[in-house]
C-alpha positions as CSV (number, residue, x, y, z in Angstrom):
1,M,1.4,-45.8,36.7
2,G,1.7,-42.9,39.2
3,N,-0.2,-39.8,38.3
4,K,-0.1,-40.3,34.6
5,R,-3.6,-39.9,33.2
6,I,-5.0,-42.2,30.5
7,R,-7.6,-40.7,28.2
8,K,-10.5,-43.1,27.8
9,N,-11.8,-41.2,24.7
10,P,-8.8,-39.9,22.8
11,V,-9.3,-37.4,20.0
12,R,-7.0,-39.5,17.8
13,P,-6.0,-43.2,17.7
14,M,-3.4,-44.2,20.3
15,R,0.0,-44.9,19.0
16,I,3.0,-46.9,20.2
17,S,4.6,-43.7,21.3
18,D,1.6,-43.0,23.6
19,I,1.8,-46.4,25.2
20,A,5.5,-45.9,25.7
21,R,5.0,-42.6,27.4
22,L,2.4,-44.0,29.8
23,A,4.5,-47.0,30.6
24,G,7.7,-45.0,30.9
25,V,9.6,-47.1,28.4
26,S,10.9,-46.7,24.8
27,N,8.9,-47.2,21.6
28,A,11.1,-50.2,20.8
29,T,10.2,-51.8,24.1
30,V,6.5,-51.5,23.4
31,S,7.1,-52.9,19.9
32,R,8.9,-55.9,21.3
33,V,6.1,-56.6,23.8
34,I,3.4,-56.3,21.1
35,N,5.4,-58.7,18.8
36,G,5.8,-61.2,21.6
37,F,9.6,-61.0,22.0
38,S,10.9,-62.6,25.3
39,T,13.8,-60.1,25.7
40,V,11.7,-57.7,27.8
41,N,11.6,-57.9,31.6
42,E,8.4,-59.6,32.5
43,D,7.3,-56.9,35.0
44,I,7.8,-54.2,32.3
45,A,6.1,-56.3,29.7
46,Q,3.1,-56.8,32.0
47,R,2.9,-53.1,32.7
48,V,2.8,-52.4,28.9
49,R,0.2,-55.1,28.4
50,D,-2.0,-53.7,31.1
51,I,-1.8,-50.2,29.6
52,I,-2.6,-51.5,26.2
53,K,-5.7,-53.3,27.6
54,E,-6.8,-50.3,29.6
55,V,-6.7,-47.8,26.7
56,G,-8.1,-50.3,24.2
57,Y,-5.0,-49.9,21.9
58,V,-5.2,-52.0,18.7
59,P,-1.7,-52.6,17.3
60,S,-1.2,-51.5,13.7
61,Q,-0.6,-54.5,11.6
62,T,1.5,-52.3,9.4
63,A,3.9,-51.4,12.2
64,R,4.1,-55.1,13.3
65,S,4.8,-56.2,9.7
66,L,7.4,-53.5,9.2
67,S,9.2,-54.4,12.4
68,L,9.3,-58.0,11.2
69,G,10.7,-57.0,7.8
70,A,7.7,-58.0,5.7
71,S,6.7,-56.3,2.4
72,Q,3.6,-54.0,2.6
73,T,1.0,-52.4,0.4
74,I,-0.3,-48.8,0.7
75,G,-3.4,-47.3,-0.8
76,V,-3.5,-44.0,-2.6
77,V,-6.8,-42.2,-3.3
78,V,-6.9,-39.4,-5.9
79,P,-9.8,-37.2,-7.1
80,D,-9.1,-37.4,-10.8
81,L,-6.5,-39.6,-12.6
82,S,-6.9,-37.7,-15.8
83,N,-5.1,-34.7,-14.2
84,P,-1.4,-34.9,-14.9
85,M,-0.8,-33.0,-11.6
86,Y,-2.0,-36.0,-9.7
87,H,0.2,-38.3,-11.8
88,E,3.3,-36.4,-10.6
89,V,2.3,-36.6,-7.0
90,L,1.4,-40.3,-7.3
91,R,4.7,-41.0,-9.0
92,G,6.5,-39.4,-6.1
93,V,4.6,-41.5,-3.6
94,H,5.1,-44.7,-5.6
95,R,8.8,-44.3,-6.1
96,A,9.5,-43.5,-2.5
97,A,7.3,-46.3,-1.2
98,A,8.8,-48.8,-3.7
99,A,12.3,-47.9,-2.6
100,D,11.2,-49.1,0.9
101,G,9.7,-52.3,-0.4
102,Y,6.1,-51.2,-0.5
103,R,3.5,-51.7,-3.3
104,V,0.9,-49.1,-4.2
105,L,-2.8,-49.6,-4.9
106,V,-4.6,-46.6,-6.5
107,A,-8.2,-45.6,-6.5
108,D,-9.8,-42.7,-8.4
109,T,-12.9,-41.0,-6.8
110,L,-13.9,-39.3,-10.1
111,E,-14.3,-35.9,-8.3
112,D,-17.2,-37.3,-6.3
113,P,-16.9,-35.9,-2.7
114,Q,-20.0,-37.9,-1.6
115,G,-18.4,-41.3,-2.4
116,E,-14.9,-40.4,-1.4
117,A,-14.9,-41.7,2.1
118,A,-16.4,-45.1,1.0
119,V,-13.6,-45.5,-1.6
120,A,-11.0,-44.6,1.0
121,L,-12.4,-47.1,3.5
122,D,-12.5,-49.9,0.9
123,I,-9.0,-49.4,-0.2
124,R,-7.7,-49.1,3.4
125,H,-9.3,-52.5,4.3
126,R,-7.0,-54.0,1.7
127,T,-3.8,-52.1,2.5
128,D,-1.7,-51.2,5.6
129,A,-1.8,-47.4,5.3
130,L,-3.4,-44.7,3.2
131,V,-2.5,-41.6,1.3
132,L,-5.3,-39.2,0.4
133,I,-4.3,-36.7,-2.4
134,A,-6.4,-33.5,-2.3
135,P,-9.5,-35.1,-0.8
136,R,-12.7,-33.2,-1.7
137,M,-14.8,-34.1,1.3
138,T,-15.6,-31.6,4.0
139,R,-13.3,-31.1,6.9
140,P,-15.6,-32.8,9.5
141,E,-15.9,-35.7,7.1
142,L,-12.2,-35.9,6.6
143,L,-11.4,-35.8,10.3
144,A,-13.9,-38.5,11.0
145,L,-12.5,-40.7,8.2
146,L,-8.9,-40.2,9.5
147,M,-9.9,-41.8,12.8
148,R,-10.9,-44.9,10.9
149,V,-8.0,-45.3,8.5
150,H,-5.0,-44.5,10.6
151,P,-2.1,-44.5,9.7
152,A,-2.7,-42.0,6.9
153,A,-1.1,-39.1,5.0
154,V,-3.0,-36.3,3.4
155,I,-1.7,-34.1,0.6
156,N,-3.0,-30.6,0.1
157,R,-5.4,-30.5,3.1
158,T,-4.8,-29.5,6.7
159,T,-5.8,-32.0,9.4
160,G,-4.6,-30.5,12.7
161,E,-2.7,-33.3,14.3
162,N,-4.8,-36.1,12.9
163,A,-2.6,-37.2,10.0
164,V,0.7,-36.7,8.2
165,V,0.4,-33.7,5.9
166,A,2.3,-32.5,2.9
167,R,0.9,-29.4,1.1
168,V,1.7,-26.7,-1.4
169,D,1.5,-23.0,-0.3
170,Y,-1.1,-22.0,-2.9
171,E,-1.9,-18.8,-1.1
172,A,1.6,-17.4,-1.6
173,G,1.9,-19.0,-5.1
174,I,-1.2,-17.3,-6.5
175,Q,-0.1,-13.9,-5.1
176,T,3.3,-14.3,-6.8
177,L,1.5,-15.0,-10.1
178,A,-0.8,-11.9,-9.6
179,E,2.3,-9.8,-8.9
180,H,4.0,-11.0,-12.0
181,L,1.1,-9.8,-14.1
182,R,0.8,-6.5,-12.2
183,T,4.5,-5.7,-12.9
184,L,3.7,-6.3,-16.6
185,G,1.1,-3.5,-16.4
186,H,-2.1,-5.6,-16.1
187,S,-4.6,-4.0,-13.8
188,R,-7.7,-6.1,-14.7
189,I,-7.0,-9.8,-14.3
190,A,-9.4,-12.7,-14.5
191,F,-9.0,-15.7,-12.2
192,L,-10.5,-18.9,-13.6
193,S,-11.3,-20.7,-10.3
194,G,-11.3,-24.4,-9.8
195,P,-13.7,-26.9,-8.3
196,E,-15.7,-25.4,-5.4
197,Q,-14.9,-28.3,-3.1
198,S,-11.2,-28.1,-3.8
199,R,-9.1,-26.9,-0.8
200,S,-6.3,-25.7,-3.0
201,N,-8.9,-23.6,-4.9
202,Q,-10.0,-22.1,-1.6
203,D,-6.4,-21.4,-0.7
204,R,-6.0,-19.5,-4.0
205,Q,-9.1,-17.5,-3.4
206,R,-7.9,-16.6,0.1
207,G,-4.5,-15.5,-1.3
208,L,-6.2,-13.3,-3.9
209,E,-8.4,-11.7,-1.2
210,Q,-5.2,-10.7,0.6
211,Y,-3.6,-9.5,-2.7
212,R,-6.7,-7.3,-3.5
213,A,-6.5,-5.8,0.0
214,S,-2.9,-4.8,-0.5
215,H,-3.1,-3.8,-4.1
216,P,-6.3,-1.7,-4.6
217,D,-5.0,-0.6,-8.0
218,V,-5.5,-4.2,-9.3
219,E,-9.0,-5.6,-10.1
220,I,-9.2,-9.4,-10.0
221,V,-12.4,-10.8,-11.4
222,E,-13.2,-14.4,-10.4
223,I,-14.8,-16.6,-13.0
224,P,-16.1,-20.1,-11.8
225,T,-14.5,-22.5,-14.2
226,G,-13.3,-26.0,-13.3
227,S,-10.1,-28.1,-13.6
228,G,-9.9,-29.5,-17.1
229,F,-9.1,-28.6,-20.7
230,D,-12.7,-28.3,-21.6
231,D,-13.4,-26.0,-18.7
232,G,-10.7,-23.6,-19.9
233,H,-11.9,-23.9,-23.5
234,R,-15.5,-22.9,-22.5
235,S,-14.4,-20.0,-20.3
236,W,-13.6,-17.7,-23.3
237,E,-16.9,-15.9,-23.4
238,A,-16.8,-15.1,-19.7
239,V,-13.1,-13.9,-20.0
240,R,-14.1,-11.7,-23.0
241,D,-17.0,-10.2,-21.1
242,A,-14.8,-9.5,-18.1
243,G,-12.6,-7.2,-20.2
244,A,-9.5,-8.6,-18.6
245,S,-6.1,-8.2,-20.2
246,A,-4.6,-11.2,-18.4
247,V,-5.8,-14.5,-17.0
248,M,-4.7,-16.7,-14.1
249,A,-6.1,-20.2,-14.4
250,F,-6.7,-22.6,-11.6
251,N,-4.2,-25.0,-13.1
252,D,-2.3,-25.6,-16.3
253,L,-5.0,-27.7,-17.9
254,V,-7.5,-24.9,-17.7
255,A,-4.9,-22.4,-19.0
256,L,-4.0,-24.7,-22.0
257,G,-7.7,-25.2,-22.8
258,L,-8.2,-21.4,-22.9
259,I,-5.1,-20.9,-25.1
260,G,-6.5,-23.5,-27.5
261,R,-9.8,-21.6,-27.7
262,L,-8.0,-18.2,-28.2
263,A,-6.1,-19.7,-31.1
264,E,-9.5,-20.7,-32.7
265,E,-10.8,-17.2,-32.2
266,G,-7.7,-15.5,-33.7
267,I,-6.7,-14.0,-30.3
268,R,-3.0,-13.6,-29.9
269,V,-1.2,-14.7,-26.7
270,P,0.3,-12.7,-25.1
271,E,0.0,-9.7,-27.5
272,D,-3.8,-9.5,-27.0
273,I,-4.2,-11.3,-23.7
274,S,-1.7,-12.9,-21.3
275,V,-2.5,-16.4,-19.8
276,A,-0.8,-18.1,-16.9
277,G,-1.4,-21.5,-15.2
278,F,-0.4,-23.3,-12.1
279,D,1.4,-26.6,-11.4
280,N,4.0,-26.7,-14.2
281,I,2.8,-30.0,-15.6
282,P,5.0,-31.5,-18.4
283,F,2.8,-30.1,-21.2
284,A,3.2,-26.5,-20.0
285,Q,6.6,-25.8,-21.5
286,Y,5.8,-27.4,-24.8
287,S,2.5,-25.5,-25.5
288,S,2.3,-22.8,-28.1
289,P,3.2,-20.4,-26.7
290,A,5.0,-22.0,-23.8
291,L,2.9,-21.5,-20.6
292,T,3.9,-19.2,-17.7
293,T,3.1,-21.1,-14.5
294,M,3.9,-21.7,-10.9
295,A,6.2,-24.7,-10.5
296,V,6.0,-27.2,-7.7
297,D,8.2,-30.3,-7.3
298,L,5.1,-32.5,-7.2
299,G,7.1,-35.7,-7.1
300,E,8.8,-34.5,-3.9
301,V,5.5,-33.6,-2.4
302,G,4.4,-37.2,-2.8
303,A,7.7,-38.6,-1.6
304,S,7.7,-36.3,1.5
305,A,4.2,-37.6,2.4
306,W,5.4,-41.2,2.2
307,R,8.6,-40.5,4.2
308,D,6.6,-38.9,7.0
309,L,3.9,-41.6,6.8
310,R,6.6,-44.3,7.2
311,Q,7.8,-42.6,10.4
312,E,4.2,-42.7,11.6
313,I,4.0,-46.4,10.8
314,E,7.1,-47.0,12.9
315,G,5.6,-45.2,15.9
316,A,7.3,-41.8,15.6
317,E,5.5,-38.6,16.3
318,R,5.4,-36.5,13.1
319,R,2.7,-33.8,13.0
320,E,4.4,-30.7,11.6
321,P,3.2,-30.4,7.9
322,S,5.7,-30.4,5.1
323,V,5.0,-27.2,3.1
324,F,6.3,-26.6,-0.4
325,A,6.6,-23.1,-1.9
326,P,5.8,-22.7,-5.6
327,V,8.3,-21.0,-7.9
328,L,7.4,-18.7,-10.8
329,R,8.3,-20.0,-14.3
330,V,8.0,-17.1,-16.8
331,R,7.5,-18.3,-20.4
332,A,6.0,-16.8,-23.5
333,S,2.3,-16.8,-22.6
334,T,2.6,-13.7,-20.5
335,G,3.7,-10.3,-21.7
336,P,3.4,-6.5,-21.1
337,Y,0.0,-4.9,-21.2
338,S,-0.7,-2.8,-24.3
339,A,-3.8,-0.9,-25.3
340,R,-5.7,-3.0,-27.9
341,V,-8.9,-3.1,-29.8
342,E,-11.9,-4.8,-28.2
343,L,-11.6,-8.6,-28.4
């Protein structure tokens, strides 16, 4: 093996491509050796087997089955199936995987970060690969889990080089939304933040910090809220006390919950207060008034995660994340600032 160095304790699981590099052969050759095909020169095959034994490589059953043309099942773990945003991502994963002959098994962690890893491990034991949508666990917990569930894809979290990643650029998206409200004349804006453990919420907060630094004329008041209709509905008193003329919600559900409460209180949108959401869920354009929001092709986010995961299953190196930029959809729920009586 010359001067090629084999790591005894790799920071990530060994892959077919690693074995191929160490043996000086192609991925396809390693795959044929693993699957017991007799078309490989015996000396080369023995060299590959020796390296596999030395590094303790365990062949992925997914990769083996895929090379043999068998149908597979993948697991998808989501934090909250009641959120339409996750439905769209899940649909994208499902459609793309189904087109490749894969079935999908879904698990909902009910926004419980403590039990998330156990759910992921359980579903991974019954499937050949795993997709984690917006996992809530801490980064150390996530990286430790990824070592045990490889191959895996992660949506809306960063993982270094430990998994396939597809994510939305929430930092840029929330800044675009803040700028939209500023150009309408709003200088005191409330941000209804989402779950504390949500990475996408942290990305939004980071984006707003950058926006505040570059726009000292705009005051953005953060109000801890949540991620559902009820959270938005309950936020009204805090929004009123903040004296904001416009509101950016963590997502469309929160925004729609707030709009519902404003209607109950006789507060006009956008004449008295502007409200904007994030994600462009199907309900957004049909609300009254129609909701201004940041649109993301969530189905394509899910499909992209599957396509890159399938490359991983086949032994390809795929570690550059797929990043999706949200696009502003201006609708009737936001309008120009005008002086008004106290709400």
